[in-house]
N, CA, C and O atoms as CSV, one atom per row, in Angstrom:
chain,resi,resn,atom,element,x,y,z
A,1,MET,N,N,54.706,-60.677,109.314
A,1,MET,CA,C,53.252,-60.516,109.072
A,1,MET,C,C,52.380,-61.535,110.041
A,1,MET,O,O,51.317,-61.215,110.572
A,2,ARG,N,N,52.879,-62.528,110.142
A,2,ARG,CA,C,52.230,-63.684,111.050
A,2,ARG,C,C,52.368,-63.246,112.419
A,2,ARG,O,O,51.421,-63.443,113.181
A,3,CYS,N,N,53.406,-62.683,112.836
A,3,CYS,CA,C,53.693,-62.334,114.246
A,3,CYS,C,C,52.674,-61.179,114.614
A,3,CYS,O,O,52.079,-61.114,115.690
A,4,ALA,N,N,52.554,-60.247,113.535
A,4,ALA,CA,C,51.690,-59.106,113.847
A,4,ALA,C,C,50.243,-59.550,114.112
A,4,ALA,O,O,49.608,-59.054,115.042
A,5,LYS,N,N,49.717,-60.486,113.294
A,5,LYS,CA,C,48.409,-61.027,113.609
A,5,LYS,C,C,48.234,-61.479,115.023
A,5,LYS,O,O,47.278,-61.092,115.696
A,6,TYR,N,N,49.255,-62.391,115.535
A,6,TYR,CA,C,49.201,-62.853,116.847
A,6,TYR,C,C,49.227,-61.720,117.801
A,6,TYR,O,O,48.600,-61.841,118.853
A,7,MET,N,N,49.884,-60.628,117.549
A,7,MET,CA,C,50.057,-59.514,118.462
A,7,MET,C,C,48.680,-58.840,118.696
A,7,MET,O,O,48.294,-58.535,119.825
A,8,VAL,N,N,47.943,-58.618,117.540
A,8,VAL,CA,C,46.574,-58.158,117.371
A,8,VAL,C,C,45.840,-58.943,118.085
A,8,VAL,O,O,45.262,-58.424,119.040
A,9,LEU,N,N,45.684,-60.134,117.881
A,9,LEU,CA,C,44.876,-61.105,118.574
A,9,LEU,C,C,45.106,-61.104,120.045
A,9,LEU,O,O,44.075,-61.098,120.718
A,10,LEU,N,N,46.244,-61.110,120.694
A,10,LEU,CA,C,46.734,-61.013,121.969
A,10,LEU,C,C,46.228,-59.707,122.531
A,10,LEU,O,O,45.711,-59.641,123.646
A,11,ALA,N,N,46.382,-58.724,121.774
A,11,ALA,CA,C,45.895,-57.236,122.467
A,11,ALA,C,C,44.392,-57.206,122.574
A,11,ALA,O,O,43.835,-56.631,123.509
A,12,ALA,N,N,43.776,-57.792,121.668
A,12,ALA,CA,C,42.394,-57.957,121.764
A,12,ALA,C,C,41.806,-58.747,122.818
A,12,ALA,O,O,40.812,-58.336,123.417
A,13,LEU,N,N,42.355,-59.864,123.089
A,13,LEU,CA,C,42.118,-60.695,124.302
A,13,LEU,C,C,42.405,-59.863,125.595
A,13,LEU,O,O,41.620,-59.848,126.544
A,14,ALA,N,N,43.455,-59.249,125.571
A,14,ALA,CA,C,43.935,-58.655,126.742
A,14,ALA,C,C,42.906,-57.379,127.121
A,14,ALA,O,O,42.811,-56.966,128.277
A,15,LEU,N,N,42.260,-56.892,126.165
A,15,LEU,CA,C,41.278,-55.838,126.472
A,15,LEU,C,C,39.987,-56.437,126.837
A,15,LEU,O,O,39.278,-55.776,127.595
A,16,LEU,N,N,39.574,-57.545,126.438
A,16,LEU,CA,C,38.334,-58.167,126.490
A,16,LEU,C,C,38.291,-58.865,128.007
A,16,LEU,O,O,37.293,-58.692,128.706
A,17,VAL,N,N,39.258,-59.549,128.419
A,17,VAL,CA,C,39.254,-60.183,129.712
A,17,VAL,C,C,39.010,-59.153,130.861
A,17,VAL,O,O,38.203,-59.516,131.717
A,18,PRO,N,N,39.554,-57.988,131.001
A,18,PRO,CA,C,39.103,-57.027,132.237
A,18,PRO,C,C,37.705,-56.576,131.984
A,18,PRO,O,O,36.972,-56.378,132.952
A,19,LEU,N,N,37.230,-56.379,130.655
A,19,LEU,CA,C,35.841,-55.980,130.476
A,19,LEU,C,C,34.872,-56.902,131.000
A,19,LEU,O,O,33.896,-56.528,131.650
A,20,SER,N,N,35.113,-58.045,130.741
A,20,SER,CA,C,34.231,-59.183,131.132
A,20,SER,C,C,34.175,-59.336,132.722
A,20,SER,O,O,33.138,-59.641,133.310
A,21,ALA,N,N,35.199,-59.133,133.255
A,21,ALA,CA,C,35.332,-59.283,134.699
A,21,ALA,C,C,34.625,-58.072,135.396
A,21,ALA,O,O,33.988,-58.181,136.444
A,22,LEU,N,N,34.803,-56.914,134.705
A,22,LEU,CA,C,34.155,-55.739,135.170
A,22,LEU,C,C,32.470,-55.799,134.961
A,22,LEU,O,O,31.697,-55.197,135.706
A,23,ALA,N,N,32.143,-56.441,134.079
A,23,ALA,CA,C,30.677,-56.487,133.784
A,23,ALA,C,C,30.193,-57.463,134.925
A,23,ALA,O,O,29.135,-57.226,135.509
A,24,ARG,N,N,30.899,-58.465,135.215
A,24,ARG,CA,C,30.340,-59.411,136.164
A,24,ARG,C,C,30.275,-58.793,137.545
A,24,ARG,O,O,29.380,-59.058,138.348
A,25,ALA,N,N,31.248,-57.977,137.773
A,25,ALA,CA,C,31.449,-57.395,139.254
A,25,ALA,C,C,30.207,-56.485,139.505
A,25,ALA,O,O,29.855,-56.222,140.655
A,26,LYS,N,N,29.620,-56.060,138.525
A,26,LYS,CA,C,28.390,-55.017,138.687
A,26,LYS,C,C,27.312,-55.913,139.241
A,26,LYS,O,O,26.441,-55.345,139.899
A,27,ASN,N,N,27.235,-57.080,139.102
A,27,ASN,CA,C,26.125,-57.883,139.621
A,27,ASN,C,C,26.352,-58.821,140.773
A,27,ASN,O,O,25.622,-59.785,141.006
A,28,GLU,N,N,27.472,-58.464,141.524
A,28,GLU,CA,C,27.850,-59.133,142.742
A,28,GLU,C,C,28.473,-58.322,143.620
A,28,GLU,O,O,29.091,-57.346,143.195
A,29,HIS,N,N,28.406,-58.604,144.980
A,29,HIS,CA,C,29.249,-57.701,145.869
A,29,HIS,C,C,29.235,-58.397,147.307
A,29,HIS,O,O,28.216,-58.821,147.850
A,30,ASP,N,N,30.369,-58.441,147.774
A,30,ASP,CA,C,30.456,-59.042,149.236
A,30,ASP,C,C,29.787,-58.051,150.334
A,30,ASP,O,O,30.146,-56.874,150.332
A,31,VAL,N,N,28.945,-58.444,151.152
A,31,VAL,CA,C,28.389,-57.544,152.140
A,31,VAL,C,C,28.486,-58.216,153.501
A,31,VAL,O,O,28.248,-59.420,153.591
A,32,THR,N,N,28.822,-57.498,154.560
A,32,THR,CA,C,28.759,-57.916,155.881
A,32,THR,C,C,27.386,-57.462,156.553
A,32,THR,O,O,27.037,-56.281,156.561
A,33,ILE,N,N,26.707,-58.397,157.062
A,33,ILE,CA,C,25.291,-58.144,157.649
A,33,ILE,C,C,25.674,-58.170,159.268
A,33,ILE,O,O,26.074,-59.244,159.717
A,34,PRO,N,N,25.586,-57.236,159.998
A,34,PRO,CA,C,25.951,-57.225,161.405
A,34,PRO,C,C,25.099,-57.887,162.385
A,34,PRO,O,O,25.561,-58.268,163.461
A,35,ASP,N,N,23.782,-58.056,162.039
A,35,ASP,CA,C,22.851,-58.609,162.917
A,35,ASP,C,C,22.063,-59.683,162.193
A,35,ASP,O,O,22.102,-59.674,160.963
A,36,ASN,N,N,21.354,-60.603,162.819
A,36,ASN,CA,C,20.408,-61.567,162.306
A,36,ASN,C,C,19.239,-60.741,161.786
A,36,ASN,O,O,18.631,-59.977,162.536
A,37,VAL,N,N,18.914,-60.900,160.466
A,37,VAL,CA,C,17.740,-60.195,159.793
A,37,VAL,C,C,16.902,-61.046,159.074
A,37,VAL,O,O,17.349,-62.129,158.696
A,38,GLN,N,N,15.557,-60.666,158.787
A,38,GLN,CA,C,14.746,-61.226,158.014
A,38,GLN,C,C,14.805,-60.641,156.557
A,38,GLN,O,O,14.707,-59.437,156.317
A,39,ILE,N,N,14.979,-61.645,155.584
A,39,ILE,CA,C,14.845,-61.225,154.246
A,39,ILE,C,C,13.958,-62.159,153.508
A,39,ILE,O,O,14.185,-63.366,153.433
A,40,GLY,N,N,12.919,-61.549,152.954
A,40,GLY,CA,C,11.907,-62.389,152.384
A,40,GLY,C,C,11.374,-63.385,153.525
A,40,GLY,O,O,11.122,-62.977,154.659
A,41,SER,N,N,11.248,-64.492,153.202
A,41,SER,CA,C,10.790,-65.603,154.253
A,41,SER,C,C,11.886,-66.176,154.992
A,41,SER,O,O,11.620,-67.061,155.806
A,42,THR,N,N,13.092,-65.799,154.829
A,42,THR,CA,C,14.283,-66.441,155.378
A,42,THR,C,C,14.944,-65.512,156.510
A,42,THR,O,O,15.151,-64.311,156.336
A,43,GLN,N,N,15.228,-66.158,157.607
A,43,GLN,CA,C,15.995,-65.574,158.567
A,43,GLN,C,C,17.471,-65.643,158.272
A,43,GLN,O,O,18.003,-66.746,158.150
A,44,LEU,N,N,18.147,-64.555,158.155
A,44,LEU,CA,C,19.686,-64.583,157.715
A,44,LEU,C,C,20.560,-64.307,158.879
A,44,LEU,O,O,20.373,-63.287,159.542
A,45,LYS,N,N,21.469,-65.119,159.162
A,45,LYS,CA,C,22.378,-64.900,160.371
A,45,LYS,C,C,23.412,-63.940,160.059
A,45,LYS,O,O,23.813,-63.857,158.898
A,46,ALA,N,N,23.908,-63.171,161.015
A,46,ALA,CA,C,24.842,-62.153,160.862
A,46,ALA,C,C,26.095,-62.908,160.254
A,46,ALA,O,O,26.432,-64.062,160.519
A,47,GLY,N,N,26.698,-62.056,159.413
A,47,GLY,CA,C,27.943,-62.714,158.752
A,47,GLY,C,C,28.068,-61.873,157.311
A,47,GLY,O,O,27.366,-60.945,156.911
A,48,THR,N,N,29.215,-62.529,156.672
A,48,THR,CA,C,29.530,-61.910,155.396
A,48,THR,C,C,28.912,-62.792,154.320
A,48,THR,O,O,29.024,-64.016,154.380
A,49,TYR,N,N,28.270,-62.189,153.351
A,49,TYR,CA,C,27.603,-62.893,152.291
A,49,TYR,C,C,28.005,-62.467,150.897
A,49,TYR,O,O,28.433,-61.320,150.763
A,50,LYS,N,N,27.924,-63.189,149.939
A,50,LYS,CA,C,28.113,-62.743,148.599
A,50,LYS,C,C,26.588,-62.428,148.133
A,50,LYS,O,O,25.662,-63.229,148.261
A,51,VAL,N,N,26.487,-61.201,147.603
A,51,VAL,CA,C,25.114,-60.828,147.176
A,51,VAL,C,C,25.103,-60.827,145.722
A,51,VAL,O,O,25.842,-59.999,145.190
A,52,GLU,N,N,24.392,-61.613,144.949
A,52,GLU,CA,C,24.205,-61.596,143.589
A,52,GLU,C,C,22.859,-61.162,143.042
A,52,GLU,O,O,21.837,-61.505,143.637
A,53,TRP,N,N,22.802,-60.464,141.999
A,53,TRP,CA,C,21.407,-60.073,141.440
A,53,TRP,C,C,21.310,-60.193,139.965
A,53,TRP,O,O,22.231,-59.915,139.198
A,54,GLN,N,N,20.151,-60.619,139.620
A,54,GLN,CA,C,19.856,-60.900,138.146
A,54,GLN,C,C,18.613,-59.994,137.800
A,54,GLN,O,O,17.664,-59.913,138.580
A,55,GLU,N,N,18.651,-59.363,136.683
A,55,GLU,CA,C,17.425,-58.538,136.398
A,55,GLU,C,C,16.223,-59.370,135.928
A,55,GLU,O,O,16.394,-60.380,135.246
A,56,ASN,N,N,15.023,-58.947,136.292
A,56,ASN,CA,C,13.793,-59.670,136.021
A,56,ASN,C,C,12.663,-58.653,135.734
A,56,ASN,O,O,11.762,-58.404,136.535
A,57,HIS,N,N,12.785,-58.151,134.643
A,57,HIS,CA,C,11.844,-57.041,134.230
A,57,HIS,C,C,12.126,-55.946,135.087
A,57,HIS,O,O,13.272,-55.499,135.045
A,58,GLN,N,N,11.164,-55.342,135.985
A,58,GLN,CA,C,11.414,-54.226,136.770
A,58,GLN,C,C,11.959,-54.532,138.044
A,58,GLN,O,O,12.401,-53.598,138.713
A,59,SER,N,N,12.003,-55.768,138.519
A,59,SER,CA,C,12.579,-56.079,139.846
A,59,SER,C,C,13.795,-56.882,139.642
A,59,SER,O,O,14.147,-57.217,138.511
A,60,LEU,N,N,14.454,-57.203,140.715
A,60,LEU,CA,C,15.715,-57.993,140.648
A,60,LEU,C,C,15.465,-59.162,141.575
A,60,LEU,O,O,14.837,-59.106,142.632
A,61,ARG,N,N,16.073,-60.294,141.011
A,61,ARG,CA,C,16.086,-61.576,141.920
A,61,ARG,C,C,17.582,-61.425,142.584
A,61,ARG,O,O,18.628,-61.394,141.935
A,62,VAL,N,N,17.469,-61.340,143.963
A,62,VAL,CA,C,18.757,-61.345,144.715
A,62,VAL,C,C,18.989,-62.619,145.646
A,62,VAL,O,O,18.215,-63.103,146.472
A,63,ASN,N,N,20.162,-62.991,145.313
A,63,ASN,CA,C,20.527,-64.212,145.909
A,63,ASN,C,C,21.741,-63.902,147.041
A,63,ASN,O,O,22.677,-63.149,146.768
A,64,PHE,N,N,21.612,-64.560,148.314
A,64,PHE,CA,C,22.654,-64.385,149.282
A,64,PHE,C,C,23.213,-65.639,149.376
A,64,PHE,O,O,22.522,-66.638,149.578
A,65,LEU,N,N,24.567,-65.675,149.228
A,65,LEU,CA,C,25.504,-66.851,149.226
A,65,LEU,C,C,26.409,-66.849,150.271
A,65,LEU,O,O,27.027,-65.841,150.614
A,66,LYS,N,N,26.532,-68.123,150.881
A,66,LYS,CA,C,27.523,-68.287,151.941
A,66,LYS,C,C,28.273,-69.650,151.615
A,66,LYS,O,O,27.689,-70.718,151.434
A,67,ASP,N,N,29.617,-69.468,151.567
A,67,ASP,CA,C,30.497,-70.606,151.120
A,67,ASP,C,C,30.001,-71.286,149.901
A,67,ASP,O,O,29.943,-72.513,149.810
A,68,GLY,N,N,29.614,-70.395,148.885
A,68,GLY,CA,C,29.211,-70.850,147.516
A,68,GLY,C,C,27.829,-71.318,147.309
A,68,GLY,O,O,27.440,-71.677,146.198
A,69,LYS,N,N,27.038,-71.321,148.413
A,69,LYS,CA,C,25.720,-71.933,148.546
A,69,LYS,C,C,24.651,-70.782,148.684
A,69,LYS,O,O,24.831,-69.819,149.429
A,70,THR,N,N,23.591,-70.944,147.954
A,70,THR,CA,C,22.465,-69.915,148.220
A,70,THR,C,C,21.697,-70.181,149.509
A,70,THR,O,O,21.153,-71.269,149.697
A,71,VAL,N,N,21.650,-69.155,150.429
A,71,VAL,CA,C,21.072,-69.285,151.661
A,71,VAL,C,C,19.789,-68.574,151.719
A,71,VAL,O,O,18.943,-68.917,152.545
A,72,ALA,N,N,19.583,-67.593,150.889
A,72,ALA,CA,C,18.257,-66.770,150.887
A,72,ALA,C,C,18.143,-66.097,149.473
A,72,ALA,O,O,19.114,-65.771,148.790
A,73,THR,N,N,16.980,-65.954,149.166
A,73,THR,CA,C,16.595,-65.335,147.810
A,73,THR,C,C,15.583,-64.280,148.075
A,73,THR,O,O,14.717,-64.559,148.904
A,74,ALA,N,N,15.554,-63.181,147.539
A,74,ALA,CA,C,14.483,-62.155,147.776
A,74,ALA,C,C,14.427,-61.338,146.449
A,74,ALA,O,O,15.264,-61.424,145.551
A,75,GLN,N,N,13.268,-60.490,146.446
A,75,GLN,CA,C,13.163,-59.494,145.355
A,75,GLN,C,C,13.500,-58.069,145.852
A,75,GLN,O,O,13.042,-57.624,146.904
A,76,GLY,N,N,14.272,-57.426,145.091
A,76,GLY,CA,C,14.653,-56.112,145.210
A,76,GLY,C,C,14.616,-55.317,143.953
A,76,GLY,O,O,14.194,-55.742,142.878
A,77,LYS,N,N,15.134,-54.024,144.195
A,77,LYS,CA,C,15.231,-53.236,143.027
A,77,LYS,C,C,16.464,-52.293,143.228
A,77,LYS,O,O,16.780,-51.976,144.375
A,78,MET,N,N,17.209,-51.809,142.092
A,78,MET,CA,C,18.290,-50.834,142.203
A,78,MET,C,C,17.695,-49.584,142.155
A,78,MET,O,O,16.833,-49.370,141.303
A,79,VAL,N,N,18.073,-48.610,143.050
A,79,VAL,CA,C,17.620,-47.147,143.077
A,79,VAL,C,C,18.842,-46.549,142.960
A,79,VAL,O,O,19.777,-46.902,143.679
A,80,GLU,N,N,18.969,-45.519,141.983
A,80,GLU,CA,C,20.079,-44.712,141.756
A,80,GLU,C,C,19.886,-43.504,142.687
A,80,GLU,O,O,18.787,-42.955,142.759
A,81,GLN,N,N,20.962,-43.077,143.414
A,81,GLN,CA,C,21.067,-41.980,144.367
A,81,GLN,C,C,21.841,-40.802,143.705
A,81,GLN,O,O,22.433,-40.977,142.640
A,82,SER,N,N,21.832,-39.682,144.301
A,82,SER,CA,C,22.423,-38.488,143.666
A,82,SER,C,C,23.894,-38.481,143.748
A,82,SER,O,O,24.549,-37.880,142.896
A,83,LYS,N,N,24.488,-39.153,144.784
A,83,LYS,CA,C,25.909,-39.219,144.821
A,83,LYS,C,C,26.227,-40.664,145.232
A,83,LYS,O,O,25.408,-41.491,145.630
A,84,GLN,N,N,27.484,-40.826,145.081
A,84,GLN,CA,C,27.944,-42.255,145.496
A,84,GLN,C,C,28.056,-42.526,146.883
A,84,GLN,O,O,28.351,-41.586,147.622
A,85,ALA,N,N,27.857,-43.723,147.388
A,85,ALA,CA,C,28.006,-44.033,148.764
A,85,ALA,C,C,29.443,-44.015,149.034
A,85,ALA,O,O,30.244,-44.372,148.169
A,86,PRO,N,N,29.834,-43.587,150.278
A,86,PRO,CA,C,31.360,-43.422,150.628
A,86,PRO,C,C,31.731,-44.877,151.047
A,86,PRO,O,O,32.913,-45.172,150.870
A,87,TYR,N,N,30.987,-45.756,151.529
A,87,TYR,CA,C,31.390,-47.125,151.894
A,87,TYR,C,C,30.184,-48.040,151.813
A,87,TYR,O,O,29.058,-47.597,151.588
A,88,ASP,N,N,30.425,-49.237,151.989
A,88,ASP,CA,C,29.315,-50.286,151.936
A,88,ASP,C,C,28.579,-50.027,153.276
A,88,ASP,O,O,29.225,-49.753,154.287
A,89,SER,N,N,27.216,-50.115,153.285
A,89,SER,CA,C,26.476,-50.093,154.476
A,89,SER,C,C,25.109,-50.848,154.355
A,89,SER,O,O,24.547,-50.910,153.262
A,90,VAL,N,N,24.593,-51.402,155.439
A,90,VAL,CA,C,23.484,-52.260,155.463
A,90,VAL,C,C,22.441,-51.457,156.274
A,90,VAL,O,O,22.779,-51.007,157.369
A,91,VAL,N,N,21.272,-51.266,155.830
A,91,VAL,CA,C,20.107,-50.634,156.649
A,91,VAL,C,C,19.219,-51.621,156.971
A,91,VAL,O,O,18.742,-52.390,156.136
A,92,ILE,N,N,18.937,-51.641,158.314
A,92,ILE,CA,C,18.065,-52.722,158.899
A,92,ILE,C,C,16.935,-51.890,159.675
A,92,ILE,O,O,17.128,-50.939,160.432
A,93,LYS,N,N,15.799,-52.424,159.338
A,93,LYS,CA,C,14.582,-51.696,159.904
A,93,LYS,C,C,14.031,-52.660,161.135
A,93,LYS,O,O,13.851,-53.857,160.913
A,94,THR,N,N,13.832,-52.225,162.139
A,94,THR,CA,C,13.368,-52.980,163.302
A,94,THR,C,C,11.810,-52.671,163.405
A,94,THR,O,O,11.385,-51.519,163.484
A,95,ALA,N,N,11.003,-53.789,163.396
A,95,ALA,CA,C,9.619,-53.629,163.752
A,95,ALA,C,C,9.148,-54.652,164.743
A,95,ALA,O,O,9.112,-55.817,164.349
A,96,GLY,N,N,8.768,-54.372,166.024
A,96,GLY,CA,C,8.639,-55.329,166.932
A,96,GLY,C,C,9.826,-56.060,167.325
A,96,GLY,O,O,10.841,-55.459,167.678
A,97,ASN,N,N,9.752,-57.434,167.279
A,97,ASN,CA,C,10.999,-58.230,167.496
A,97,ASN,C,C,11.681,-58.610,166.264
A,97,ASN,O,O,12.615,-59.412,166.270
A,98,THR,N,N,11.234,-58.047,165.197
A,98,THR,CA,C,11.759,-58.593,163.706
A,98,THR,C,C,12.603,-57.387,163.232
A,98,THR,O,O,12.186,-56.229,163.225
A,99,LYS,N,N,13.780,-57.763,162.856
A,99,LYS,CA,C,14.718,-56.835,162.178
A,99,LYS,C,C,14.719,-57.236,160.678
A,99,LYS,O,O,15.038,-58.387,160.380
A,100,ARG,N,N,14.404,-56.413,159.801
A,100,ARG,CA,C,14.375,-56.559,158.302
A,100,ARG,C,C,15.481,-56.005,157.627
A,100,ARG,O,O,15.863,-54.890,157.982
A,101,LEU,N,N,16.064,-56.597,156.710
A,101,LEU,CA,C,16.978,-56.070,155.786
A,101,LEU,C,C,16.346,-55.125,154.865
A,101,LEU,O,O,15.583,-55.582,154.014
A,102,GLU,N,N,16.573,-53.822,154.927
A,102,GLU,CA,C,15.793,-52.815,154.078
A,102,GLU,C,C,16.493,-52.432,152.819
A,102,GLU,O,O,15.856,-52.319,151.772
A,103,ARG,N,N,17.869,-52.214,152.883
A,103,ARG,CA,C,18.613,-51.842,151.751
A,103,ARG,C,C,20.035,-52.059,151.927
A,103,ARG,O,O,20.407,-52.217,153.090
A,104,ILE,N,N,20.962,-52.102,150.947
A,104,ILE,CA,C,22.289,-52.177,150.992
A,104,ILE,C,C,22.863,-51.106,150.039
A,104,ILE,O,O,22.505,-51.005,148.866
A,105,ASP,N,N,23.735,-50.356,150.604
A,105,ASP,CA,C,24.437,-49.288,149.839
A,105,ASP,C,C,25.824,-49.817,149.493
A,105,ASP,O,O,26.478,-50.413,150.348
A,106,PHE,N,N,26.276,-49.620,148.297
A,106,PHE,CA,C,27.503,-50.175,147.854
A,106,PHE,C,C,28.579,-49.017,147.715
A,106,PHE,O,O,28.451,-48.130,146.870
A,107,GLY,N,N,29.571,-49.075,148.532
A,107,GLY,CA,C,30.577,-48.020,148.452
A,107,GLY,C,C,31.248,-47.904,147.072
A,107,GLY,O,O,31.641,-48.855,146.396
A,108,GLY,N,N,31.323,-46.581,146.748
A,108,GLY,CA,C,31.759,-46.136,145.394
A,108,GLY,C,C,30.803,-46.274,144.261
A,108,GLY,O,O,31.130,-46.099,143.087
A,109,MET,N,N,29.583,-46.600,144.671
A,109,MET,CA,C,28.320,-46.625,143.571
A,109,MET,C,C,27.434,-45.780,144.093
A,109,MET,O,O,27.319,-45.434,145.269
A,110,LYS,N,N,26.666,-45.389,142.939
A,110,LYS,CA,C,25.327,-44.555,143.134
A,110,LYS,C,C,24.245,-45.444,143.355
A,110,LYS,O,O,23.233,-45.035,143.925
A,111,ASP,N,N,24.350,-46.649,142.954
A,111,ASP,CA,C,23.216,-47.427,143.120
A,111,ASP,C,C,23.079,-48.086,144.440
A,111,ASP,O,O,24.120,-48.440,144.995
A,112,GLU,N,N,21.823,-48.322,145.081
A,112,GLU,CA,C,21.603,-49.081,146.176
A,112,GLU,C,C,20.630,-50.024,146.046
A,112,GLU,O,O,19.688,-49.742,145.305
A,113,LEU,N,N,20.641,-51.154,146.636
A,113,LEU,CA,C,19.708,-52.308,146.456
A,113,LEU,C,C,18.735,-52.263,147.482
A,113,LEU,O,O,19.058,-52.448,148.655
A,114,VAL,N,N,17.423,-52.004,147.095
A,114,VAL,CA,C,16.356,-51.866,148.108
A,114,VAL,C,C,15.462,-53.026,148.177
A,114,VAL,O,O,15.072,-53.522,147.120
A,115,PHE,N,N,15.100,-53.507,149.288
A,115,PHE,CA,C,14.079,-54.596,149.468
A,115,PHE,C,C,12.845,-53.939,150.014
A,115,PHE,O,O,12.940,-52.988,150.790
A,116,ALA,N,N,11.667,-54.432,149.620
A,116,ALA,CA,C,10.438,-54.017,150.242
A,116,ALA,C,C,10.209,-54.834,151.401
A,116,ALA,O,O,10.588,-56.003,151.463
A,117,SER,N,N,9.531,-54.176,152.419
A,117,SER,CA,C,9.311,-54.909,153.636
A,117,SER,C,C,8.204,-55.910,153.442
A,117,SER,O,O,8.091,-56.873,154.202
A,118,ASP,N,N,7.322,-55.678,152.354
A,118,ASP,CA,C,6.238,-56.724,151.952
A,118,ASP,C,C,6.810,-57.134,150.636
A,118,ASP,O,O,6.763,-56.316,149.717
A,119,GLN,N,N,7.305,-58.223,150.456
A,119,GLN,CA,C,7.921,-58.729,149.235
A,119,GLN,C,C,6.946,-58.748,147.941
A,119,GLN,O,O,7.404,-58.577,146.812
A,120,THR,N,N,5.678,-58.951,148.167
A,120,THR,CA,C,4.841,-58.630,146.969
A,120,THR,C,C,4.744,-57.211,146.454
A,120,THR,O,O,4.333,-57.013,145.310
A,121,ALA,N,N,5.089,-56.251,147.216
A,121,ALA,CA,C,5.138,-54.944,146.694
A,121,ALA,C,C,6.158,-54.666,145.694
A,121,ALA,O,O,6.159,-53.585,145.105
A,122,MET,N,N,7.106,-55.649,145.438
A,122,MET,CA,C,8.142,-55.395,144.593
A,122,MET,C,C,7.638,-55.956,143.198
A,122,MET,O,O,8.300,-55.679,142.198
A,123,LYS,N,N,6.497,-56.731,143.087
A,123,LYS,CA,C,6.144,-57.349,141.881
A,123,LYS,C,C,5.287,-56.477,140.960
A,123,LYS,O,O,4.914,-56.911,139.870
């Protein structure tokens, strides 16, 4: 009887660990940005970043991390598309001499992370 209790407890823990990891994975993603871009008030250098987001009412607070440190923060929103993106992609808009990060499509997901060119438009 005692062994059965431990087996049930172990089985429950085995189910909870992957679920918590999956929930966390929905709020972060590694993204490669091919060019230097403007995001919010920060110039972000080309490279690979961990992108993390937190819900804040209707908008998201998005952090760009490099080597575990936040190097840029911006406001964005998740927009659901009709079909899944086949791969990760970064959309950059060029206006004059400035390249702005416009959106990030996540491979295998219907959601894309959209940034306003005027950050006040997201509030």
